[in-house]
N, C-alpha and C positions, 0 to 999 in steps of 0.2 A: 473171782477178782474185778475189782469195780474200775481199773484204772483208765483205759482205754475206749471210752463209751465217743461212741459215732453218734448214737440219736439217742434223747433223753424219752421216757414213758411215758411219764403223765408229771404234772403240772398237778402240784397238792395244793396250793394257797388257795384254790376254791371248793376242794373238797371239805365236805360237811361230815361228820362221823360219828354216828348215832350208837356205835356198837363193838363191843371185842373185836367181833369180823369184819368191821370198817378196817379199825386201828391194824388187823393183820393185815387184811389185801392191802393198805399202804404203807407198809412195811416192807410188804414183800415187792410190791412195785416198783421199791426205791433197793433192791440187793439187801434190804436188812432180814436176811432170811432167821438170825437166831431170834431177834427180837417178834417177828411174824411167828412164827412154832409159840411162844410164849404166852403171844393171845389169844390166837385159836384156841392152846391148850385152854386158856380160860371161859372160852365159850361155852353157854351149854347146848347150842349146834350149832353146826355147819352148815352152810347150802352145797350146794355141788360146785362152783369155783372156788369156794373156802376148803372143801375136800381136797380137788387138788391141789391148790397152792399151797396146801398143808405138807402133801405127800414129795412135790417137787423142793419144796424150802429143807426137810429131811436130808437130800438125796442130795441139792445143792451145799450142804453144809455136813456131807459126809457119813453122816448118821444112816448107813444101807438098812442096819437093823428095822430102827423106824419107817426107814421109809417102805422096806419090802414090806412091814403089816398094812401101809399105806395104801398101796399101788394093790396089794392083793385084794382088797377088798373094791381098790376100785375097777378094776381089771372083774371082779366077778358081775357086783355093778351094770358095767360099760359091758359086755363079753366080746364085742363087735369092736372094740376100738385096739388097735394093734400096738398104741402106744404104750399106753397104760400097761399091755401083757411083757410088751419090751422091756420096759423098766422095771417090772414087778421080777423079771428074771435076770435082767441085770443086777439091780439087788443081791438074790439069791444068790449067783455065783460068784457076787461080791464079800456073800457073807460064808465063805467057803464052802457050798454045799455043789459041786460040780456040776456031779452025777446029776440030781434035779437039776439043774441051768441047761444043762445040754437038752433036758427031754422038754425042754420049755419053750427053748429059742428052736427046736426043731419042729414043732408043733405053731410057733408063730413062721415058720419060714413056709410053711403050707397054705398059710394064706395070704404071705407076701415074699414070692419067692426072688423078686428081683432085689429084696432091699441088699446094699452092700454090708450095712452095719450088721444087720443078722447074722448076714454070710461070715463076715468079719470075727464074730463070736462065735460062730462054731469052731471056727478054726482055733483062737484064742486058747478054747477050751482044751483042744486036744495039743497045743503045747504047757498049757499051765499041769498037765497030769504029767509030763515027761517032765518040767522042769520042777515038780517037787519031787522028783526024785535026787536031784540032784543036790550036792552039797554049798550053801550059803558061802558066796566070795566076798560078801561085805557087812558092813553094820553103820546102821547112821542113827544120828541124835540129831535132837533141834537144837540148836545155837540159842536157846533159850532167853535172854535179857532181851536179844537184837529183835525177836519177834512179838506183836501186838496183834490189835482185834484187827487192823486193816492191814494192806499187803507189803510185804521186804521180797523183793526178785532181784536176779540178775548180778547176783555174785561174783563179783573178779578179784581173783587177786592180786592184790598193788600195794609197796611199798612197805612189807612189813604189817599185813591187815588185808583189809579187803574192802571195795566199792560196793557199794547196792543202792538200788532204789529204795525210796521207802516212801509210802503214803501219809498226809500229815492228818490228824482227827479234826485238827485244827486250825487256824493260820491268820493272816492281819490283812487280807485283801477287804477294802470295802465293798460293799455293792455286789458282795457276790449272793446266790438265787438261796435262798436256804428254806427245809422243808418247817412250815408252819403248823403243827399239830396243837400247837394251846388255842389260837385262834380260830380254829375247824373246829373242833370239840365243843360243840354248844351244848351237848346232854349233860354237860357238870350242873350241878344246883348252887353252887356259891364263886366266887372270884379264886376263895382259898382250892376249892376241888379245882380249879382248873390248872393251878399252878401245881396242886400234888400232881396230875396228870402231866402237863410239862414233865417237870420233873424225872417223874416212873417212865416218859416214853425216852427223852433224853439218853436217860442215866443204860436202855438198853440201845440203845444202837451203835453199833459197831462203826460205823465209820463218817457219825456226826450229823452235821447237821446240814452240814454244805451237800447241794444236788451232787457233786463231784467232789473227791478230795484232790489237793495237791499232789504231785510226786514230783520228788526232788532227791538229788544224789547224795550220799553221803559216807565218808570214810569210818570205818570201823579197826580199829588197832587191836592185832590180835599177836599175843606171845604165844610164839608156837613148842616152845621148851615147858609152858605149862597144859598143856592137850597130851593123852595120852592114848593113844594110839594103838590099843591091842585088840582083844575078842569083843573086849568093851570099850564105848568111848569116854574116856572120862575129863570134863573140861574142868582145870583147877580154879580156886580161888583167885582172883585179877586176872583169868586167862583174854577174856574179853573185856574191851578199852571201852571208853564212852562214845558215843556218837557223835562227829566231826562235818559238819555242813560244807560238803564240797561245793554241791551248786545248786541256786534256786532260780526259779521266774515268776514272777505276777502275771506274765504273759501267755507263757507253755509249760506244760509239764513233760521233763525230761525222764523219758523210758527205757528199754534195755540199748545195754549201752557195749564198748569194748576198748580199751585203751592200749595205746603200745608201751607198755613198760618203757622201753629205753628214749624214747623223746616225747613222753605226755600230751600225746594226741590222742584225744578221746573222740571214738564216734559214737552216736547217740541218736537214739530216736525223738521227736520231738512230735509230740501231738497239743493243740489247744488247751487254756485254758477255759470251761465253761462260765462264765459270770452272769447269765441270765437265760432266761426259758427260750429257746429256739427250737419250737415242737419237727421243724423239717431240716433241725441245722447237719448239717454233713459235710464234713473236712479231714482226711485222709491224714496220715502221716508219712513225715519226712525226715530223711534224714541230715543229721548238721554233722559239721567238726566243729572242734575248739581246741586248747590247750589246756592243760589243766595248770593253776598257777597255786603251787603246794603251798608258796610262804600264805599268801591270803585266802585259798580256802576257795578260789574262782575260777573261774573260763573266761581265757579269754581265743578271742579270736572265733568267734564264733561266724561258723559259715554251710550256706545250706553246700550240700555235695549233691555235685549235679551229675547223675548217670545216663548215660546216652538210651536213647528208644526207651527212655520209662517213665512217661507221662506224669504229671502230678494229679492227675484224673485218678491215679490208683495209686495205693498204699504201698510204703517201702518204709522197713526197720530191723529189727534186730541184727545190728550189725555183728561181727566178728571178724579182724583182722591180722594177717599172717605175718608170722615174725619180722619180714622182712619189710612188711609194711606196704606192699604192692600188690596182693591179693585181697579184697573184700568178702563177705557171702555176706548174705543180705536178705531179708525173706519181703516178696513183694506176692498182693491181689492180681497181678495182670492174667488178663483174661486171656492170653494164649499160653498160660501153665496148664499144668497136668489138673490140677485141683483149687480148692479153695484156696488157700494159699504155698506156696512153691519157695523151696532156697535157690538161691542164684550165687552166682560169685561173678564179679567185673576185677579187670586188673588194670595198671597203670603201661601207659604205652611212654616212648621214651620222652617223650617230653612232661611226665608227671600225670599227664591228665589222664581221667578214669576211663576208659575203653567202651565194648558194648560189651553188654551183660549174658553171661550163658548161663541158660535153665541146667540143673544139674542132675536132669534127667530124670528116667523112669527108674534107675538101679535106685534114687533116694525119697522123691517124688511118687506121691499118689494121687489119687482123687480126691482126698478130704485135704487135710491140713499138715504140714509139716512146717515147725516152728523153732527157732531160737538156736540156730548153727553156734557151734565154739570150735574152731578149728586149734587142734594140739599138738604142739612140735611139727607144725607143717605134714602129718602123716600121719593124724587122725582125724574127721568129724563128727562131732556127737551134732544131735539133734533130737528135736520132737516131736513124735507123728502121732495121730489118731487112724492114721488109715492104713495099718498091720498089724497081725498077730500081737497079743500084748495083755497087759493085767488088767488094765483099769482105762481109761480117757486118752489123754496123753500121757507116753512113756516115753524116756529119753531110750534112743537107741547110739551105736558107735559104727563107722564106716573107715575101714582102713582107708589108707590112701596108696598104690602100688604101682610105680610107674606112672605115678601122674593121674590114676584110674581109680574112680571110686570103687570100692569090692562091696559086695554085699552086704545091708546094716543087719549088727546083732542087736537083738533084745539086752539090755542090761541086768534084765528079769529083777526079784525080789530080791532081797530088802529096798534096793534103788527105787525100783520104780512098784506102786501100791494099786490098788484098786481106783484111784484119785487121779490127779495130774499131776505129771513130775515135767520139768522143763528150766532151760537154763542152769545146765551143769556146769562145774569149772574144775578144774583140776590144776592142782598146786604145780606152778614150773618145776621143780625140782624133785619133789617126793611126789611121787605119782600116785602111793597110796593115799592120797590125802585129798578131798575135794570139798566141793560146795553144790548142794542142786535146791532147787525150789519145788515146795508141793504144797496142795491144800488140801494134804490126806485128812481123814478124821482125830480129834484131840490134837488137833495144832490149836497154837494160839490163838486164831482167830483164820485171817483170810489165807494168800500164799504163802508161806513161811521158809525160812533158810532152815539146813539142816546141812551139820556134817556128813561126810562121808568117808569112810575108813575101807581099803581095797585090802582083802585080810591074804588073800593068796597070790600075789603078784610072784613071780619068779624074779630069782635074782637080778639086779640091774646096777651100772655104775654111771651117776650123772652129777654134772654140774657146769661150772662157770669156766670157757680160757679167758682170763686177766690178763688186760696191757698193763707194761710197766706203772701207768699211776693208778691202776684199781680199775677202770673200766673194760668193760667186756667187748670182749675182741671179734670181731666177725670175721669169714674167711679164714679161722686158724684151721691147721688141717691135723685131725685129732686121730693116731692110727692107736690099736688094741693089738695087741701082741702077746703070744703065748710065751712060758718059762725059757725057749730054743727064742727067743727076739724074731719068730715068723711072724707076720702080719695076718691079724684073723679076721680084721675088721677096720675100716677107716669112713671119715665124715670130715664135711665141711662146715666148719660151726657161721651161723646165720647170723643175723642185727644181734639178737640176742647173747650172742654168745656161748650159748648152752651145746652141749656135749651126753651122748648118752649108746649105751652098748648094752647090750644082755649077755651075763655071764652064766657060768656054771659053777656047782658048789664043788667045797676044795678044791681050789683051781688058784694059781699064783701067774699074777698077770702084770705088763708092762706100759702104761699110759705115754705116751707120746706124743704135745701137742708142740706146733711151731709155723708160725710165720718166716717172711726171708728174713734173716740175722736176729733173729727169736727164739726160745725153746723154751718147754718145760715136763720133763719127765718124773712120772710117779711108779712105784710101783704101787701091788696091793693084791691081799690074799684074801678068798672067801672060804676064811678059814669057822671055825666056831665064833668067834669074836665078830666076824663080819652081818654088820646088822640087816644086810637082804637088799636093801635099796639107799647105801651111803651117797653121801653129796663129797666130792673131791674134784675141787675147786683146783685149776692146772696154771702157777700166776708165771708170765714167761719173762726171761729175763733175757741179757744181748747173748749168741751164739752166733757159731760158724752154720750155713748153711748149705748145702749142694742142693741146687733144684733145678729144674727146665721140662723138655718135652720129648717123650717118645713117639719119632712115627715111620713109617712104615717106607718103604723105596719109594713109593707115590709120594710120599708125603701128608698121609693121612695118617693123623695122631692116633694110637694104640692105646686103647682103655684093657684093663689091668695085666698089663705086662707084669712079668715077674721083676722086680729090683732086688741085686743084691749088692752090698758094699763089704768089699774086702781090706782091708790094712796090708801094712807094709809088709805082714809075714805069709800073707794071703789065706789069713786067719777069716772066715766068715763072721762078721759083726750084726749083720740084720739084713732082714727079707722085709720085703714092702712088696705092693702092685702099686700101679700107676691107676688114677683116678680115669672117671670116665671123658674128660679131655685129654688122657695123655700125661698130665702131669706129674712127678715124683717128686718128695723134698725128702733129703737124709740132714740129721742130726750131722757134722762132723767136728772131728778134733783139728787145733791149729798147728800149724807146721808140721804135717800127716801128709803120705803121699798115699790118695784114695781109687782104686779102682773100683768101679760101678762095671757090673754088666745084667745087661737086659736080656732079656727073653720072652715068646710068645711063639708056641708052637713049634714050629720048624726054625724060625729066626731070631736073630742074635747081633750084638751089638757091646759096644765096649765104649770107657772112658774113660781116661786119665784125668787124676786131681789133684795138685797140691796145693795145699790149705795154709801158703807161706802168708809174707805181708805184701806181695803185690795182689792175692786173690781178693777179689770183691765179694761178698758173703751175699750181695742182691742178686752177682752174677747169673746167666740164664746157659745151662750147657744141656744141649740139647743132644740126644741121641738116635742113631734111625739105626733100626732092625733090617736085617733082610737075612734072606735063605741063600747062604756062599755056594750057590751049584752052579752057577757060573761067571766064569771069569774072564776080563780082559789082559793082555798083557801087549808089551810091544817099546820099540825101541825112540827114543825124542832126538829126534837130528835137527840138523842147525841149517841157515840155507846153502850152507856150502856141503851138505849131506856130512857131517860128520856127528860124531854121537854128541849130546849133548850133558853134562854133570850137573845134580844140581839144579835141574828144573823144576820148578811148582806147577804136577800134575794133582787137579784136581776131578774128583768125579761129582757132580749133581746130578738131583733124582731130575724125574719129568717137571717139576714144579721151579726148575735152577735154583735151588737151595743144596748146599753143599756137603755133600753128607760122608765123602771120604776123600783125602789128602796126602800125598808123598812126594818125593822126591825122586828124580831119576839118579840113579847111581854112577858109580865109576864108570859104567858100560852103556849107558841112558838109558839102562832100564828103567819101566813102570808097572804096577802091575794090581789090579784090582777084584776083587771078591763081588759078585752080583747074583741076582735073582733071576727067574727065568720070563719070557714075557712082557717086560718092564722095559719103559721107554728109559735111556740114561743120556747122558751131555758130559763129554771129555773136555777138559781147557786146560792147556800146558802154556806156561809164561815164563819167560825172563825179562830184562827190561826192554824195553819196547819191541819187542817179539810173541807171537799166539800163535796154538792152532787150537782152533774149536773141530769137536769132532760131535755127532749126534748117531747112538747108535738103540737099537732094538734088540733085545736078546729073546728073540719068538722062534718059532719054528726054523727059519732058516739058519740058526745063530748057533753054531759047532758046539757051543760051550765055552770053549777054551780057545776062542777067536785071538789070531794076533792083530793089532790095529798100531802099525806105527805113525811117529806124530811129525810133522816137517814144520819148523817153525818159520813165521812169516813176519815181516815188518807190518807194527799196530802199535797205535799208544794205547800204552800198560799206566797203571799207575801204581803209586810203592810207598811205601811210608811205613809210620807205627803207629799204632794207638794208643795215646798216652796220657794219661792224670794233668793236673792242675803244676804236680811239685817235678812235671817229669818223668814220673815211674810208668813203664810199660806196661799196657792191660794187654794179659794176654787171653786169649778166645775170647776176644770182643766179634758180635758180629756186625757184618760191614755189609749193609743193601747197596745197589748201583739203582739207582733212577734215572730215565730220560726226565727231561724239564716237563714234559707233560703229566710226568706223575708215574709213570706204568715202570714197575719194581723189573728190572734185568735181571739181576744176579743178586746170590745172598753168599756169602763167603766168611771165613772166620780166620782173623789173624792168629799166630799162630804162637807155640810160649814165649815166646820174647817181645811178645806185639807188632810181629813184622805183617803186613800185606802184602799180598800183589793182586792188581783186577784190570781184565781187559776194559778199554774203556769203547764207545761206542762212538766210532771216528766222525767226524765233521761235524760234533752237536755240543752241546751243550750237557753235562754230566754231572749228576748230583750225588755222593755219597755220602749216608747216615750213617753212624758208629752208633753202637750202644752195648752197655754191659752192666745189667741193673738199673739201678736209678740214673747211670751216669750215662749222658747223649753228647753226640755230634755232630758236626755238618761241614762238607767243605762242597765248592763246587767247580768244576772244571769246564773248561772251553777244547774240547781237543782238538783244535785247528791248525793251521800252517803254524800258528806262530808257538806251538804248545811246544813244552821240551820235555820228548818222554822218558826223559833220565831224570827227572827231578825226583826230588823226595816231598812227598806231601803226607806229614804226621795228620792223622784227628785229633784233634784233642777233646777229652770226652770228659764233660763238666755235670754236674750234677744241678738241678734245678733252680737253684739257689744263685749258683757260677753264669745262670743262663739272665741271670735277671738285671737291668737296667733301668735305665729311669730317663725320663722327660720332663721339664720343668722350663717356666721363663714364664711371661705376663701378660694379662687381656689388657691391651689398648684402645681407647676408641681413637677414633678418625685423626686427632688430635694428637696424638701418642702420650697420652695420659693414663697413667691408671686405672683398670676399672676394677672395684671391689664385689666381693658375694655375684661375680659371675661363676654361671652353670658350664663347666670342660668336661663336656663329652665326650668318653674313650671309645675309640668301636678298633676292631681289627680288621685283618687283611678282606675278612666276608662279609663287612658290613654290619656284626653282633656287637651290638653295645655289651661289652667288658666289665664298665666301672664309668663314676662321675665323682668329678673333685669340686670345690669349690674356691674363686680366688679369695687372697685375704685385703688385708686393709689398702696394701702396698699392690693388689694386683698380680699376688706370686701365686704360680698355681705348680704342682710338683703332682708323679703319677706313676708307680714303679710299672715298667713294660718286661716282655722277654725278648731279649737279642733275634735278631734275624727273622723279623719281622715286619708285616707294612701294618700302621696303622691310619687313623684317620681321626683328627682334636677338631672337636666344635663347641665353640663356646659362648654363650648367649646373655644376653640378658633383655628385656621386654621393648622390641623391637628392634634391636640388633643382633647380627650373628656370627662370627667370625671362623674359620678354616682353614686346618693346615695339614700337609700330610708327610707322614716320618716315613722312613724306615730305618731300621735299629739293625744295619746289617757292619760288616767290618771295621769300616769308616765312622760308625757313631760315635758320637762326640756328647756324652751326657751332661757333659757339663759347660756345651755352651746352649745358649739360650734358646729353645723357640715361644717364639712371640705371638702369640694370637691377635690382629685387628680386627675390632669391629665393624661392619659395615652394615649399614640398614636392610634388615631381613627380608627374605623374598618372600613369596605365596606359595604354599601347598599347592601341587598338582597332584592328581592322582591317573595311573593308565593299569589297564586288566590286561594282563599275556594270556592268551589262550593256544590248545594245539592246534595247528592246521588242519591236521585230519579227521577233527570232531568237533571244533569248536570251545571245549571243554576246559575252563582253567587251569594253569598249571603252576601249582605250589612248588616255591622251593629256587626260582628263575635268580638268575643273579644282576644286578640291574647297576650299570657303572653309570654315575652321570660324568661325563666330562666340562668342566668348563672351559671353551676355548681361548677364551680370553686371560684367565689367570692361568689356564694348566692344572687347576687341581680337579681332584674326582673326590664325588661321594658314594660310595658301597649300600646298597641295601638288596632286601631279598624280595620274591611275592610271596604274601599268605594263603591260606588254605583257599583264598577264592581268586588268586591270581594278582591281585592287586597290590601295587606298590605308591608307596607316596614320596613326592621331591620336590622340592622347597627350591624354585625360580624366581631370575631374577626379574626385570623388563628390560627389554631393547638389551639382550645377549643372547648371544648363538652358543647351545648346548651339542654335546655330543650324547647320544644314550646308547649301549651297547647292551645287548640281551647273551646270556651263557648261560646252558646248564649243560653235565652229560645226556646223552641221549638224544641233542638234538643240536641242529644246525645254525650257526653262533649268528648272531644280527644284529647292524647298526643303523641307525637311523639321528639324521641330523635334525637338530631341534630349536630354529631357531624362534626368538620370543619380542613381541612388539612392546606395544606400551603396557599392554594389560594379561594378566596371566590367569588361562583360564582354572575350573575347580578339575577340571578333566583334561587330559590328553588326550582330543578328538584327532584323530588321524584317518585314513581309512582304513578299510576292516581288518585288510593284510599287510596293517605295517605293522602291531602288535602281536600277531601271530608269530608262533616258532613251530620252524618243522623238526618231525623225528629223524635222528640219522644213524642208517647204519651202523657207521664206521664214527671216529673219534675225528674231528676236523683240529687238526692243531697248526697254530705258526709256524712258519720255517724260520734258519734264522743266519743271520752272513757274518762274515768277520769283521774285524774293526777297519770301517774305511772300503770297505768293499762291497760287490754287488753281482759276483761270482754265488752261481746254485752249486750247493755243494752235494754231493753222493747221496747224505742222509736224508737230503731237503727233497732231491726228484721220487723218493718213495712216495713222500706226501704227495708231490704236485701230480705223479698216475693215477692214485685214488680218485683227485678233484678231475682230472680229465677222462678218465674213466665215465664218470656219473655227469660232465658235460656233453660227451659224444653218444652218452644214451640217452639223455635228454636235450634238444635241441629246444626247448621253448624255455632253458631254464641259460642262466648269464651267472658269472660271476664276479663279485668286486674285490679285486684287490687294495689292501690299502697299506701302504709302506711308510714306516718309520726309521729313525734313527736314532743313537743316544745324543744327550744332549751337549758332546763332545762339539766342536766346530761354530761356525756360523748358521744362523737361522739359513741364507740362502744357497749355502755348501750344503746345509740337511736335505733344504726340498729337495737339489738335485740330487743327492745320492738316493733321496729315497724314490724319486722316480725312478734311478737306474735299477734300482733291486724291482719295481715294478714293470719296466720293461722286458729286463730279464725273465722275470717269471713269463709275462706273457710270450715271450717267444719261446720258452720251453713248452709252454699248450699248446702253442699253434704248430708247435713239429711233431706233437703227440696227434695231431689232428682235431683238433677243435677250433669250432669258426671263431674267425673275427669281432663279429657281432655277438658274441657269447664272453668278451673279457671288456670290464672295463674298470682302470685305472685311478688309482687316488695318493698321491705323491704329500703325505703329512710329517716330513719332517721330525722335529724332534719334540714331538708333543706325546698326548695319552698312555705317559711312562706305566706302566707295569709293578713298578715296584719303587717308586715315588725318589728313583734318584733321577732327579732334575737341576742340579749343579756338580761338574764334574769332581769336587773334590770331598761329594759325599759318596760315592760309590768305590769299590776294586773294581777291578778290569771284567773279573768275570760277574757282578751284581750289574755296570753297564753293558754286557754283553746279551739280556733279556730284554732289551728294548732295542736292537737292532733284528728288529722281526717284520715280517710281512704277515699281516692276516686276512681272512675270506670271509664272504659271505653270500647266498644265492640269491641270486634277485630274478624277478621275471624278467624275460627278454624283451619286454616294454619295457622297462623302468628306465 
């Protein structure tokens, strides 16, 4: 194969040929081995060099019998030459005389005992003797007219045909270097003889007159119904269509490749086209990606594929992509590998970038060469190697992937492998008995040819696509194979290609069930005498009722392979399945039926009752907890007056504070829960405005059946219903209680009428997130002295479309005139760009947003920019225009945030820039190098705030003068942040008050302890008010809040000189609530806060 030549051997434009031998030598040196054989054979005699080249020519064209004869002569004439003896023995082996070959290799090994090649041949002979006794499991046939005297290779199934690489014997590129035999031959007696000789030589060329042939990508349609794959392969007339050029370039050769069938993303090897003679030319192959334009048969968006730690000084290529497009297998000659070329894989990270490559290790790679990886169904890796026991040069092997681990490779044996080289195998995505392979075996059309492979002895299986309603391939569908009793045998989840596959037994009846949330497909198959052995059975999803959820144990750990049984109203078992590796289950259910689900694993059990009536949301999640009921707790719920309470809601929580059981106290106030031994539990009983909260551990001191009475006391609660937009209640909705800081405190579920009741965090902001399938909702409640604990707080659950609002307005210049074609960028509350729009001829802009979110809008034209901060909360009115006024742009400046402990840059720090004059803000984040960029205006005062989980927050005053620096140059410690052992959270105040709540004292106690332990550290308290009230009043109010905190810290033992305060009034709003009528009371409460940062005692 002459397609990837890195160094050219000889320039022939200056060679003068005087004989047939000289012409043969020239042809040999240009890889024209058939022509070389012809002219050597015409010569009257051969010198030593020509004899050797003739032997190698026969070897390279795989004529092993003729090569055997020539190497036998050479080895006799040169008995000390181990190379001649080796190739003679190799040809004897390839001609089928294994016994004689073994004797020859053993004889050679005495002279060269360290040769790995000789040892491999001896081992291979032992394997060949064994393989000859085995039944042939495949047939192979040339793809006929597709093959030429040049190379066709790297077939891949694609769009009812195949894509291949093929070399061009002739091309239209001008100034291509050619082999000029005509002018070089001066032995001809006349011009006519020269012309005749020229035609004769050119006619004998396999590769044409160009020094290197170009390689292009071609699509060949194949009608599979015209291929007969039996014990013999028959290619009917019209089965193979005419080739269509998909991609070609004058600047590069397109080599081995792979294509993702769902995205048409092509991954390919690129090598340069050599148009002129360069004796020391050396350039490595590289990996590129592109998109196939099917309509125009071209490549779009060609892009170099950058893989970390693989320098361009090393070659890489021959890619194979996983079904989800996130893992790429490839070949590289990186010097830190095991041999010449090794196989590697690389995975995409969460940001869609390729990570660090991983060598596939010595299970796959040898000290020689591994080539052409092909990943199939994500569970088999095919590749070619010349460093293992085999039949020929490079043999094809397959390694199964079990639990992400590559197993020992298996040789595919004859007739797939031959005495020559085999590589570039591919298997049909559905019909696994059908594949293609590249081989340069003898009696082919030319160099590398493509062959059809038919595996004749595959065990029965079923395979097909799971298809969505629109006919597209469905990923993440759960597919189950069940026996005739509806008991699960196997399950899987489809990848991006939508393919499923199960092994089967003969003469059995099976059920296939595929489902996603709200859709399902079912099919019955029988492997009787009519079964083809490997039939394609597509599963077409249609709307259906599904029940799904996760099974967890009492510790909150999901339970894989739990048995899940579905019963109907008559307690008849309908189906038995198992949870997947994540503890997930999914049933296809009937409408308006009561369903009982029993889950179990070992001694642990649990159950759920689901009614699929009109109120049931088919995309809801119904979780189940299973446990071993060898312990229980029970008791009486008492009121403040020590009287039994009827109807109190009593919940049992696991160690993760997730509800796993719920009951009501009976007419005697009695409750009971079964539990497991050696587990942590929590019991919370509630009525309106009353709770009791108990933690228990069923360890060795637990009696197994202890009594635990509960005594209710006054405490704020929230109660109400989970409802949809049409006021219909949603049962079994999940409700999560979060603190403002984002810490989840409790998870409960509404009952069968949608009612919920939950204990709140006193003297604090509480956020309740409700969800049921795709329906979601949220409310915020401040449980201060103004809160009515008896109030009903329904949680409205809506889908994503119902959660959508919009912002609109005009982009105006300083004079109020509309500005057209202004770019308006929309950023979310984390400073991430989520969209861009352009103002129209009247300056209007419009953009769709989500409700209850913070956004920043930045409009710009050349030299001008405007900013607006908005919050799409409860009082957001999308019909009220948000105009953006353009002012002269500021100037970009940048800063670097580093970790104070090691001076290393910190990625992902949230940087908030407050304009102290306009009270507007811009949010961004630091990049990989800790760098952030902000735009500043002259003669403006700013406040810069740095925050990130795991670090203490930091606030920096940033006054700007007449000139804006390119970099924010501050003292070394200003832009560093210190790791924090605890989360430093703001504390909150009730409206128009500065008293410290009990919840806030817990936060202040943490701060006080740090200050007491670190006398050289001070704390800076920045206190704020909401926007209601005058500016002067709010400054006084925030000052009182700072003083209240200062007094409290001093009372805890903190020195006065360790406390500094700032009273900032109604500024730096956390949620863009800078006007009284923009937000609700709960939303305004987030701005009534004090924030903290630690500073040096000397600052």
